[in-house]
C-alpha positions, 0 to 999 in steps of 0.5 A: 405752967410746966417748963417745956423740955428742950425737945418739945421746945425744938419741936414747937419751933420747927412746927412754927417754921414749917407753918410759915415756910411752905415747901414748893412741893405743896403746890402739887397737893391734891385736895377734894371737897366732896366725898368719895363714891368708892375706893377708885376715888381714893388718895394714896399714902404710904411709906414705901412698903405699906400703902393705903388707899384712903377715902371718905364715904358719903356717910362720913366714914373713912375707909382704907385698904392696906397694901403691902409689898410682900403680902403674897398668896399662892392660890391659882397662881402667886398673887400680891393681895391686900392685907385688909380693909379698915373703917373709921367712924366718928360719932357724932360725925362732923363731916356729914353736912359740913360746908368746909369738908375736904380730904387732901394729900399733903406731900411735904408731910406725907399725910392725908388730912380729912377736915370739916365741921371743926374736926380733923383726921390725920392718916399717915404711914410712918416713913421709918417704921411699920405703923399706920396712924389715924389721929382725930382732933375735934372741937367737941368730944367724939367717939372713934370706932375702928372696924376691921372690914374683911372680905376673905371670910370663906375659902374661895378660888383656892384662897383660904379665909383670913383668921381674926383672933377672938376674945381680945379685949383691947385690940384686933389681930388678923392674919392670912396664912399659906400652910401648903405650897410647893414654892417659897410662898409656903408659910408666908403669913401676913396681917396686922394688929389694930390697937390704941390707948383707951380703945376697947373691943366692941361687937364683932371686929370693932374697937371703940374709944370713949368720947374725947376731943383727941383719939389716936389708933395705930395699925401694925402690919407684918409679913413673915415666914413662920413655922406656925401661926402662933409664931407669927402672932408672937412676932406681930405682938412684939412689933406692936409692943415695941412701936407702942412705946415710941414717942409719937411726936418724935416719930412724926418729926422724923417722918416729916424729916424723911419726906423733907429730905426726899423732896430736897433730893431733886425736883422739876417745877414746871410752868409755861404753856397750858400743858406745863402745869399738868405735866409738872403735876403728873411728874411730881405725883409719880415721884411721890407714888415711887417713894410711897411704894418702893422701899419694901421687900419687893419692887413696884408691881407695874400692874396696879402697884400696892395701890390697886383697888376695887373695880366695882360695876365696870365692864369694858370691852377689851381690844380684839374681844367680841364680848364684854369682859368684866374687870376684876371686881376685887382689890385682891385681883389684878390683870397680868397677875402677880409675877414680875415682868422685867420690861414692865418693871424697868420703866419705874426705875430708870428715872430714879437715877436722875432723881437721886432716889438711889434707896428706892432702887434697892428692892429691884436690885435685891430681888434679882440678886436673890434670884441669881443662885437658883437661876445659875443652878438651873442653867448648870443643870439644864445646859451644863455650863455657867452663867445665868439669865432672868426670864422676862416673866418670873415669880419673885423667887426666880428660876428658869425653864429648860428650853430647847432650840426646837421648841416653838417661839412664844412671847417670853420664851427664848428671851434672855435680855433682861439680865443685860438691861438690869446690868446696864442700870446697875452700871449707871447706878455705880457711875452715879454713886461710886459705891464700891461695895455695890460694885463688888457684891451686886454689880460684878456677880450680876453682870458676869453671870449674864455675860458668862451665859451669853459667852457659853450658851451660843456658838460662833459664826464663820468669822469667830463672832458670837452668833445668837441663834433662835433668840427672841428680839424682845416679844416682837420677833421670835427665834431670830438671829442676833437680836438687836437688843441683845447685841446693842446691850453687849456693845454698850456694856462692855466698854463701860466695864473695861473703863472700871479700875482693873484693881477693883474688878479683877483679872478674871472679869477683865479677861471675860469682858475683853474676850466678848468684846473681841467676838462681838458681831456688829449691830444689824444695819440695813435698808428700809424704804431707801434709808439706812436703818438699824434692823431689829435682828440679823439676817433676812427680815422675814420673821412675823411681828407678834407685838407692838414694839420696836426692838431696833430702837433699843440701840437708843434706849436703854442701850445708848449706842446711838443718840444725839451727838454720837456717831451715825446719828442719821442712821438712828434718826432714820430708824426712828422715822421708819419705825413700824410701831408709833405709840406712846403711853404705858410701856411704849418708849417713843418719848424716850427715843425722841428725847435721846434724839433731841426731837423737841416737838415730838418729845413734848407731844408724847410726854404731855400725852403720858403725864396727863394720861389719868385713868378716867375711872379713878380720881387721883391725877397720877393713877394712870390709865391701864393701857396694856396693863392694869390701873394704876399703870406704873409703866406710864408714870415711869416712862413719862417721868424719865422722858421729861428728865431726859428732855432737860438733862442727859448724862453720858460718861462725864459729859452732861448735856442740858436742854437736849430736847427742851421746849422754849415755851416751858419754864422750870426750876430743876435739880437733877443728878448725874454720874460721878455724884453730881447734882445740877440745878438751875432755872430755865426760861426761853431756852436759857439757863440761869442760876446754874449750880453744879455740885461738885464745882469741878464738874462745871467744865463737863456741862454742855448746854445744847443749842436749837434742836430739830 
């Protein structure tokens, strides 16, 4: 018998330990014992950039769509589409007729397993490399046939057809390319290679192995901007050649280590009443979806993520429509298009702070950072002054329109606030991580661009205060004066900036912040139904409403001027009670406001509604109902995740408040992150915390455990 190498011995020992010690996250694994009717009954698997919808059809074939964070096309409008669809067939097929069939998602290992009839197929997307691997093991020799199953075979709706390279002996290469475009989509090329040792090209777009007990095939997706198609082909061949040399067992070990480290960062394991387990399932599966879809070139798409899929044979009547409107039938199409809507993108990123998932936030920060030069140049050209802002709705490369005060109001025109909320999130990120490189290279350029725009774009009133005229109060009220979201943002941001070490930020920045602070108008406050409340904007309240939002409550979230334990709590509570729109799920933020106000019963009700809000047409528990958006709706999951965290822990400055809105009937083990590189973990039962551990220990004195709440 040959001696085991040191690495092989270590790997074997580790696998034995993993088999014996179950990761607590595996309690939330998803497993089905029946076949899937279509892709809406698929399991998601991904590495943050590449995402698969995997399902096993009734004939025993395994199919998966390949989504990618940067597979853009420029057809009728910029759209994020699928890279392709792959079908895997075993012969003889062990799954059909098997009494022990199952298809399951294993969270701790980051893989999908299909089992039955003495065979196992393992599908995983390498957490550390752009590789999809499909491995089969069977008691009897089987052949594996892998088929590229394209649907973009002809030009349609201004979208060109995919190209499949002919005459390849042992692989399949395909790509989609944009030859002509007037925007940065030009020359984007995406596609992949399928290949595996012992596989040969068969008829059509197929690869087939000989009959063996073990078969492995790999898919190597790539997106690149290249001058020619041949340049892309050379790049994808180089990628495949490099990755083919990798030791698959070392890659598997590193892949599992990544997922183990991810799950070790933070957790909320919840039990208690009848809803607790369902909420815990929703929370943990949403965090998995975040990890599987948010480490690519671009942020999570709120309207379907990279796990959108076909919607066959579903016709629904949209609210307000007199006619049945067919949902998109094709996995390339999603309602609300390919642009990024900031208010719909933010919900997925706020909870990443408490989860400690700082790496997952980088695609969001980097995309807007890349937009900044173009937006700054547009502002200079159109208005003759410095600074920048971001449109509420923007393609991935940015740009802003030339607006005049005379133009009529529209939902997303005269809407400048996103740069302030992004800056707020970046400030929180800095206070969590103390990353001075991020402060100097990302946060300061961003926040100063936004504050410079606000300083120079508008005039001052008779008291010398900043006067925002003809500005939307988000999408709800158009072209009003001193909208509360913007004013509250400035009140919240400036003190945090001024608290930064002056030697880190520089004199110029400090002077700008001081100037704006001295010129800030008060947040609009008035009376409603005999109660003192925050108003959505300044002046007479005569503007018509155009959406289902409460902009006045932005002074609670995301701009935490008001809240539990803060000044004028009664005004904030009155504002919540008198709000005009009372909604939860999707992008509505009632649950967040309730947590910040310490309203335990209300927060429990709305978090329950959100984190159990599965799309009824889809089988995976965290493919959320489309709401105002498109399924799976990432807004819904992000808001539910964030609200549950806030019910358990709120971090403000150096103060950490535990159980600010936590129901006594819920029991939980938790580990969450707070500012100043702090983690807090413990067990809560009957409203009491035990096994409290604060790291670093010096932060224990900053922890406050809240008492009974309203």
